N, C-alpha and C positions, 0 to 999 in steps of 0.2 A: 874806537873813539877815545880820546884823551879826556880824563877827568882828573881833577885835583883836590876833590873831597865828596864825601858821603854825607847825604842830609836824611837823617831820620825823621819823619814826620807822621804825627800822630793826632789823635783827637784832644788830649788834655783834660785835665781834670782838677778840682779844687784840692788844696793841700791843708785848709784850715776851714773853720765853720764860716768865717767873714767872706771866704772866697766863693761859698756856694752859689748866693744868689747873683752876683756878677758873672759868674762862670755861665750859669744857665740863662741869663740874659744874652750873653753871646751865642750860645748854642742856638737859642730860638729866635733870635733876632730875624725880622721879616717872613718869619713861619706863621702859619694859621693855626697855632697851638693855644688852648685856652689857659689863661693865667692859673687857673685852678689846677690844671695838669701840672703846670710848672711848679706850684707849691707842694703838690702832692710828690714830684719827683725830688724836691729839695729835702723832704722828709726822709726819702731813701738815703741821701748823704747824711743827715744829721744822725740818724740811726747808727752810722758808723763812725761817728765823732767828726763829720764834716769833712772828711779826708776820702778821696778817691785813690784806691791802690794803683792807678794807671801809670801815674808818673814815676813811682818808684820801679814798677815793672819795667818801663821803658829805660829807666837808669841801668837795670840788670841787663838788658837786651843789649844796650850800647855797650856795656863793659864786656859782655860776651864775644860780642861782634869785634871789638878792639882787640881782645885776645886772639881771636880766630884769624884776623887780618894780619896781626904782628908775626902769627906763626907761618901763615902760608901766603900772605900778600892778597891783594895789593896793598901795599903800605900807604894808607890815605887819612887824612884826620877826619872825625866824625863830628858832625854837627847835629843838634837837635831842636827841632821848632814845631810847636802846636797850632792847631786850628783855633782852639778856644780858650786856653789858658797858658800860663807862663810855662816854659819860654816860648813866647809868641813868635810866629814865624818872620814877621817884619823884623823883630829885634835880632832873629838869629841871621837872616840875610844882610842885615848891617854889618853884623860882626865878621861875616864871612867876606864881605866886599872890604871892610877893614884889614883883613887878614891878606887879602890879595887872591881869594879864590875866584877863578873865572868861570869854570863849569863844574857843576856837581850832579851827582846822581842821587835821586830821592828815593828812598825805600818807604813806601807808605805801609802803616800796620794793619792792613785789610788784604785777604787772599782773593776778593771777588770784585767782579764789575757791577758797579750801579753808579747813579749819579753822586750818592751821599758817600759812597767808599772809593771812588775814583775820580770822576770828572770834577766834583766840587774841591778835591784837594788840588787839583791843577789849577782851578780858578783862585783857591786860596794863595797859591805860591804866585801866581801871576799878580795878584793884588800887591802881594809883599814885595815883589820886584819893582811894580811901579811906585810904591812909597819908598823903597830904598834908593831909588832915582839912578841916574847915569851911572854905569859900571856895576850894576847889580848883576850878581853871578846869572849865568844861563843854568836852568835847572831841568834836567830830564828825569821824567819818572820810570821806575822799574815797573815792569809789567805785572799785572795780575799772575798769581802763582797758585791758583786753587788746585791744579792737576799737576804740580811740580812733584817729583818723586820725593823731594825732602819734605814738603809739608804733608803729603799723604803718609809718608812712613813714619814720621813724627806722631801724627793724629793716632796711627795703629798702635804705635807703642803706648801712648797714653791710655787708649782704650783696653788695650791688653792688660795693662795695670789696674784698671777699674773693674774689669770682668773677672779679674784673679781675686776679687774680695767677695764674690758669690761662690758659694760651695759648687765643687765641679759637677755633681749630679743635677744642680739645678741652671748651671750657666748657659746651656744651649737654648732652652725656653725663655730666658730673660728678655725683656723688651728692650730693644735698642732704639733709642730716640736721639736724632740730632736736632740741635736747635740752632736758630740763627736769628739776627735782629730782623724783626719785620719792618718792611717798607711799604708805602703806598702802592695799591696795585697799578695805578697809573705810571708809578716810576719803574716797576718791575716790567711793564709791557714795552719799555724803550731799552731794555738792556738784557743781559744774560745771567743776571744775578741767581734766579732759581734754577735755572738750567745748569749754572756751574755747581750750585750746592748740591743738586741731585746726583751729579757727576762724581763729586768729592765722596758723597755718602756711599755711592755705588762701589767705588774703588776701595774704600775703607772695608766695607761690609765684605767684599769678595776677598780681600786680603785675611780678614778674620776668620773666614768661613762662616759668617753669621747670616743666614737668608733672611731673616726677618727685621726690618727696620723701617723707620718712616722719619720723615723731614716735618718739623714744626717750627712755630716762631715764637718770639718772645719781645718784650720790651717796646710794644708799640706806644706811640705818643701823639698821635694825630686825633681830630675830633671824631666822635662816633660815627657822623655821617659820612665820613670819607672811609671806603673799603681798603683795608690792609690786607697783606698776605696771611692767611691763616692756614691750619688750625692754631690756636694759641697752645703754649706748653700745658696750661692749667686743665683747659678742655680736654686735651689728650689724655692727660692722667685720669680724669674723671671717666673717660670712655673705655679706657683699660681696666678701670674697677668694674665698671657696668658690664664688661664683656666677659669677666672672669678669666680664669686661667693662671698663668703665672703671676706670682706678685712682686717679682724681681724686676726693678727698672732701672736701666742703665742710661744715664743722659750724657750726651757728649755734645758741648758747645762748638761744634766745628765752624761755626759763622765767625767766631772771635779768635785772636791769637794770643789773647792774654786774660787772667782772670779779673777783670776789672769790674766796675759796679753793678752792670747789668748781670753779671754772673753772680755776685755775692748777694743781690738783693732778689733778683727774679728766679732764681735756680736755688742757692744755698740757704735762701730765708722763705720766699713764697711758696716754691714748689716742694721743698722739704717739709714744711708745715702741712701743706695738702697731702703730701704722701702719708705722713704720720696719722693725719685725720682717716684716710682713706684705707689704712692697712698695708700699704705699698712699702717695699724695702728698696729705698733709692740709694744709688752710688753715681756720684757725678765725676766723669772723667776730667783730668786736667786739660786746660789748653796747652798749645806747644810751647808757649813761654820762651824760655831759653834751652829748650831741648838741643842737644849737640847737632842733630841731623838738621833741625831747622835753622840753626845759626850757620851751618855749613852750606845750607841752600842760599841764603842771603850772598854769601861769597860765590857761590856759582852764579847767581843771577848778576852780581857785579861783574864777574869776568865775561859773561856772555855778551853784555854791553861795551866792554872794552875791546873785544875781538868778534867783529862780524862772522868770522868763521866757526866760531864756537856753536857747538850743537845745542839748540833750544830745547832743553828737556820737558817732555809732558807726558802724563799717562792717560789711558783711555780714549775715547772717540773724538773729544774737543781738541783741536789744535792748540798749541801755546798761542797766548796773547801777541799780538804784535808789538815791537819795541815802542812804536809811537800810535797813541789813539787816533782814530779816525776824527775828522773835525766834527762829525755829528754823533760820536759816540756817547752814549749814556746821558741823553738830554734831561734838562730839570722838566719834570711833568708840569703840565700847565694846571693852573689852580682852577678848582671848578668854580662856576659863575654862582655869585652870591643870589639867594632868593629874595 
């Protein structure tokens, strides 16, 4: 299929203290999240000067992808639009329309399938197209890539670098913990999010030759009455301490593609502080970020959509995700009835 632009689509984040509350109001609009929780999360951002690193990381990603496409093709312009903060998707699509873009391919900065990490982005793009009006570009989303060799290989390399920080004689016994953003259990039941995370974790562990690993979650934001995926990373660390054995812990946030606020606060701040309190030696693996193999993967995903005969690369037992999502894919979970 012919495309005339790439659209990098991400979550967005504040860039100064005055942005924090308007940003969080965008994020939580229409969601059943107590205001107290919003104010608590706002403090996470203020702790780091009111600026999320996600926008700068997306700028770095786009620069790396531009260089990759300039060297190897296809030579397509790259636009950037966020779900929750500037540059907003609607503004970006209006600019694309003005530039004469007719059909774009969207790369969403999430490797997995769920309502919040896939379908909601497609809904956001559709709303932006409606707001842009007649002549808005057609936008097709690149498939989820949790088991693409490029993603797995980049995660493996990041983890090898992390494991190298542990003395060789203690490395094999170190606890390998994967983390991902928790989602409501009701949401997880309508998608392959958990299954995909476990598959990625297994593929990475096999490549590393590290037999013991576990998948845990972080960053839950819903009311206490609503069940979310568990266990939480902090509970996992307490369990490791209680069980005894190795005190080395390697945390790999495989549910994220960049080191943004959830990583800085939930792992580099809260988890690290708890590890120090418990006497655990924590090493945190970097996310894939702008790893060269990850950037090359994006180009490969673009190529496969341009050419229907291109092989859809995937590791493990789960097949590659389809180019176009099914109509009922990753539905928004129903809200529990209020008591």
